[in-house]
C-alpha positions as CSV (number, residue, x, y, z in Angstrom):
1,M,-2.3,0.4,-1.1
2,R,-0.2,1.7,-4.0
3,H,0.5,5.4,-4.0
4,G,-1.5,7.6,-6.4
5,K,-0.6,9.2,-9.8
6,T,2.8,10.9,-9.7
7,E,5.0,13.4,-11.6
8,E,7.2,12.0,-14.4
9,A,10.7,11.2,-13.1
10,R,12.2,13.6,-15.6
11,D,10.3,16.5,-13.9
12,T,11.8,16.0,-10.5
13,G,15.5,16.8,-11.1
14,L,18.5,14.9,-9.7
15,D,16.7,12.5,-7.4
16,G,14.5,11.1,-10.2
17,D,12.2,8.3,-9.1
18,R,12.8,8.8,-5.3
19,A,11.7,12.4,-5.4
20,R,8.5,12.0,-7.4
21,R,5.4,13.5,-5.7
22,L,1.7,13.1,-6.3
23,T,0.2,15.3,-9.0
24,A,-2.9,17.4,-8.1
25,E,-4.9,14.9,-10.1
26,G,-3.3,12.0,-8.2
27,E,-4.2,13.6,-4.8
28,Q,-7.8,14.3,-5.9
29,R,-8.3,10.7,-7.2
30,L,-6.9,9.3,-3.9
31,R,-9.4,11.4,-1.9
32,E,-12.2,10.1,-4.1
33,T,-11.0,6.5,-3.7
34,L,-10.8,6.9,0.1
35,L,-14.4,8.1,0.2
36,G,-15.2,4.7,-1.3
37,L,-13.1,3.0,1.4
38,R,-15.0,4.9,4.0
39,G,-18.2,3.5,2.6
40,L,-16.7,0.0,2.8
41,Q,-15.8,0.8,6.5
42,V,-12.0,0.3,6.1
43,R,-10.3,1.1,9.4
44,P,-6.6,0.6,9.5
45,H,-5.0,0.3,13.0
46,R,-1.6,1.1,11.7
47,I,-0.5,2.9,8.4
48,L,3.1,2.3,7.3
49,F,4.5,4.1,4.2
50,S,7.7,4.0,2.2
51,P,9.9,7.1,2.8
52,Y,9.4,8.3,-0.8
53,P,7.4,11.6,-1.0
54,R,4.5,10.1,-3.0
55,A,4.0,7.3,-0.5
56,Y,4.2,9.7,2.4
57,Q,1.6,12.0,0.7
58,T,-0.7,9.0,0.1
59,G,-0.3,7.8,3.8
60,C,-1.3,11.3,5.0
61,I,-4.3,11.5,2.7
62,V,-5.4,8.0,4.0
63,A,-5.0,9.1,7.6
64,R,-7.1,12.2,7.1
65,A,-9.8,10.5,5.1
66,L,-10.5,7.4,7.1
67,P,-12.2,7.8,10.5
68,D,-10.1,7.0,13.6
69,S,-7.0,6.4,11.6
70,P,-3.6,6.6,13.3
71,E,-0.8,8.9,12.1
72,P,1.2,7.2,9.3
73,E,4.6,5.9,10.1
74,V,7.7,5.7,7.8
75,C,8.9,2.2,7.0
76,H,12.2,2.1,5.1
77,P,11.9,-1.5,3.9
78,L,8.9,-0.4,1.8
79,C,11.1,1.6,-0.6
80,A,10.6,0.8,-4.3
81,D,14.2,-0.3,-4.7
82,Q,14.2,-2.7,-1.8
83,A,13.9,-6.5,-1.9
84,V,10.8,-8.0,-0.2
85,E,12.6,-10.4,2.1
86,P,14.1,-7.7,4.5
87,L,10.6,-6.3,4.9
88,W,9.3,-9.8,5.9
89,D,12.4,-10.7,8.0
90,A,12.7,-7.5,9.9
91,C,9.2,-6.3,10.4
92,L,6.1,-7.9,9.1
93,P,5.6,-10.9,11.5
94,Q,5.8,-8.5,14.5
95,W,3.4,-6.0,12.9
96,L,0.9,-8.7,12.0
97,S,0.9,-10.0,15.5
98,E,0.4,-6.5,17.0
99,C,-2.5,-5.2,15.0
100,R,-5.5,-6.5,13.1
101,N,-5.7,-4.1,10.2
102,L,-2.3,-3.0,8.9
103,M,-2.2,-0.8,5.8
104,L,1.1,-0.6,3.8
105,V,1.5,2.3,1.4
106,G,4.1,1.6,-1.2
107,H,5.2,0.8,-4.7
108,K,5.6,-1.9,-7.3
109,P,7.2,-4.4,-7.4
110,I,7.4,-4.8,-3.6
111,L,3.7,-4.8,-2.9
112,S,3.1,-7.4,-5.6
113,Q,6.1,-9.5,-4.4
114,L,4.9,-9.4,-0.8
115,A,1.4,-10.5,-1.8
116,S,2.9,-13.4,-3.8
117,M,5.0,-14.4,-0.8
118,I,2.0,-14.4,1.5
119,L,-0.3,-16.2,-0.9
120,V,1.9,-18.8,-2.5
121,G,5.2,-18.8,-0.6
122,E,7.4,-17.3,-3.3
123,K,7.8,-13.6,-4.2
124,D,7.7,-14.0,-8.0
125,L,5.4,-16.9,-8.5
126,L,2.1,-15.0,-8.6
127,P,2.1,-11.9,-10.8
128,I,-0.2,-9.4,-9.1
129,Q,-0.6,-5.9,-10.6
130,V,-1.7,-3.2,-8.2
131,K,-2.5,0.0,-10.1
132,K,-1.7,3.5,-8.8
133,G,-4.2,4.3,-6.0
134,G,-5.3,0.6,-6.0
135,I,-5.9,-1.6,-3.0
136,L,-4.7,-5.1,-2.4
137,H,-6.6,-6.6,0.6
138,L,-5.1,-9.7,2.2
139,R,-5.8,-11.7,5.3
140,A,-2.3,-12.6,6.5
141,G,-0.5,-14.2,9.4
142,V,2.6,-16.1,10.3
143,H,2.6,-19.9,10.5
144,S,5.8,-21.8,11.3
145,G,7.7,-18.6,10.7
146,Q,6.4,-18.3,7.1
147,P,4.0,-15.8,5.7
148,K,0.6,-17.3,5.0
149,G,-2.7,-15.8,3.9
150,F,-5.4,-15.4,1.3
151,L,-6.7,-12.7,-1.0
152,L,-9.8,-10.9,0.0
153,G,-9.8,-8.3,-2.9
154,L,-7.8,-6.5,-5.5
155,W,-9.4,-3.2,-6.6
156,S,-8.3,-0.4,-8.8
157,A,-9.2,3.1,-7.8
158,G,-11.9,3.1,-10.5
159,K,-13.4,-0.1,-9.3
160,I,-13.7,1.3,-5.7
161,H,-15.5,4.4,-7.1
162,R,-17.9,2.2,-9.0
163,L,-18.5,-0.1,-6.0
164,C,-19.5,2.9,-3.8
165,R,-21.9,4.3,-6.4
166,E,-23.8,1.1,-6.6
């Protein structure tokens, strides 16, 4: 899941992009999106978020909104300015083997690159755009030490709202 709508970088002072937080509108939109996910019976067993405030806020909103969700945990390799390979090399194979439903809350481009790596084996081969508050749903695993998987869905926050009203 990509974090929700944020403040402009110029409004956050010295830390710029790293310090951006969700706007009130961004928080409300996430809550509405998560009502839709409740209707779709999304149940993460583990929620990991980047240490940036906007991802932390998103992770906390997810944990409160979805029934039986665990407390979100910080994951430094999910930072927006990190390469995707350390995330895979250091963490992901173990996490995938430990739980069925792993939710990552992060940023572009790392979420898109991770999806491309899992789906086609290279981080930049498949350009996937995850909008703010959007969900990228993959079935993923590890085969011969490499990420493998397939796409189950890619939804914007607006699409999730429409799905749940239908």
